[in-house]
C-alpha positions, 0 to 999 in steps of 0.5 A, a space after each residue: 513545416 505546417 503553421 500548426 506544427 511551428 506553433 507547437 516546436 515554438 512552445 518547447 524549450 530547447 534542452 541547452 537553456 532547460 541544462 542551464 537553468 533558463 525554465 519559464 515554469 520554475 522561475 521565482 514569480 511563479 512559483 507557488 513554493 508547493 502549497 498546491 502540491 500540499 494542497 491537493 495532497 491534505 485533501 486527498 488523505 481526508 476525502 478518504 477518511 469518513 465522516 464518522 471518523 475524525 482523522 485518519 488513523 495510523 498505521 500503528 493502529 491500524 495494525 493494532 486493530 488489525 491485530 485485535 480482530 483475529 485473536 478475538 476471532 481466534 486465528 494467531 495463527 495468522 499473526 506469523 503471517 501477519 508479521 512476516 507480511 507487514 515487514 516485508 510487504 510484496 517479499 515474499 521469498 523473504 516472508 517464508 524464509 523468516 517464518 522457516 528461522 522463526 516456526 524451525 520448519 523446511 522452508 516448502 512447510 513454511 512457503 505452505 505455510 505463509 500462502 495459506 495464512 495470507 489467502 486466509 488474512 484476504 478471505 478474512 479482512 476482505 471476504 468474498 460476499 458475491 460466492 459466500 467466502 466469508 472469515 467463517 468456519 476457516 478460523 477452525 484449524 483441522 
């Protein structure tokens, strides 16, 4: 074995010594008790906040703002879809089943309603300005 490989191997601990608790990286004297992780988390949280906002908004406040914007734009029909997305996240099947129960329709109809609603929500909150697609003109049900 070469000198470089030996030096590299000597830098590792055996699994037995780690299992027995002899890990120099975990010793009390070199620990900051999670202070570094808290500083990183706080810095990352505040880096995403624009200067005009004094503190980050809570999830409930952001959801209330989204609901208000939908109502003002005349898109109340998208509120059930928004509620399902918030409640179930990426679990599409659960959202569709809940919509079928709430609206008392077949699963296929609820699936189309959900898919169109998600597409309209994405267009409303994140318009694709390159292709010229915006929520204007899509708020009217035909």
